[in-house]
C-alpha positions in Angstrom: 19.7 -10.3 22.5 21.2 -8.0 19.9 19.4 -4.8 19.1 20.3 -4.2 15.5 20.6 -5.9 12.2 24.1 -6.6 10.8 25.1 -4.0 8.2 25.4 -6.5 5.3 21.9 -7.9 6.1 20.4 -4.5 6.4 22.0 -3.6 3.0 20.5 -6.7 1.4 17.1 -5.8 2.7 17.3 -2.2 1.5 18.4 -3.3 -1.9 15.4 -5.5 -2.4 16.5 -8.9 -1.1 14.7 -10.6 1.7 16.3 -11.6 5.0 15.4 -14.6 7.3 15.9 -15.9 10.8 15.2 -19.4 11.9 13.3 -19.4 15.2 12.5 -22.1 17.8 9.4 -24.0 16.6 6.5 -25.0 18.8 7.2 -28.7 18.2 10.1 -31.0 17.4 8.3 -32.0 14.1 8.3 -28.4 12.9 10.7 -25.7 11.8 10.0 -22.0 12.1 11.2 -19.0 10.1 10.5 -15.3 10.1 11.3 -13.4 6.8 11.4 -9.7 6.1 10.7 -8.4 2.6 11.0 -4.9 1.3 7.9 -4.1 -0.7 8.6 -3.5 -4.3 7.3 -0.3 -6.0 7.3 0.4 -9.7 7.2 3.7 -11.6 3.7 4.9 -12.4 2.2 2.3 -10.1 -1.5 3.0 -9.6 -1.7 1.4 -6.2 1.6 1.7 -4.4 2.2 -0.6 -1.4 0.9 0.6 1.9 3.9 -0.5 3.9 7.6 -0.5 3.2 8.4 -3.8 4.9 6.4 -7.0 5.0 7.1 -9.7 7.6 6.0 -13.4 7.4 6.4 -15.7 10.5 5.4 -19.3 10.0 6.1 -23.0 10.8 6.4 -25.9 8.5 6.4 -29.7 9.0 9.9 -30.9 8.6 8.7 -33.7 6.3 7.5 -31.0 3.7 10.7 -29.0 3.6 12.3 -30.8 0.7 9.0 -31.3 -1.2 6.5 -29.1 -2.9 4.1 -27.6 -0.4 1.2 -25.2 -0.7 0.4 -22.0 1.2 -2.1 -23.9 3.4 0.8 -26.2 4.6 2.3 -23.3 6.5 1.3 -23.4 10.1 0.8 -20.7 12.7 1.3 -18.1 9.9 1.4 -14.5 11.0 2.0 -11.4 8.9 3.2 -8.0 10.1 4.0 -4.7 8.4 6.3 -1.8 9.1 6.8 1.6 7.5 10.4 2.5 8.6 13.5 0.6 9.7 13.0 1.9 13.2 9.4 0.5 13.3 10.7 -2.8 11.8 13.4 -3.2 14.5 11.0 -2.2 17.2 8.4 -4.8 16.0 11.0 -7.6 15.7 12.4 -6.8 19.2 8.9 -6.8 20.7 8.5 -10.3 19.2 11.7 -11.3 21.1 13.6 -11.9 18.0 17.4 -11.6 18.1 18.1 -9.1 15.3 21.7 -10.3 14.6 20.2 -13.8 13.9 18.9 -12.6 10.6 20.8 -13.9 7.7 20.6 -14.8 4.0 17.8 -17.3 3.1 20.1 -20.0 1.9 22.1 -20.0 5.2 19.1 -21.2 7.3 17.4 -23.6 4.8 14.5 -21.1 4.2 12.2 -23.1 1.9 11.3 -20.3 -0.5 
């Protein structure tokens, strides 16, 4: 497993775009993704975000991918947060995620 994000992927994340990796799902009828978002802040924001990075790990029935689906259709949903890039990479590594597998959302059929 690689131990760092590719530079172009890290740049996308730090410039406000989200990054995604497709992971092995728990069943052949499901697909699984993990997405990392940089929390947006705005000038004069009364309640700034508590964490710099937000991570969403979920599975989705393959039959719903090309259709509208609701939040409750996401299965085995887990959320994580990180405050620094070091904390983010450590967290993802602790989840046994290959960091170089992160890519642009459209390259792995991410449904959002």
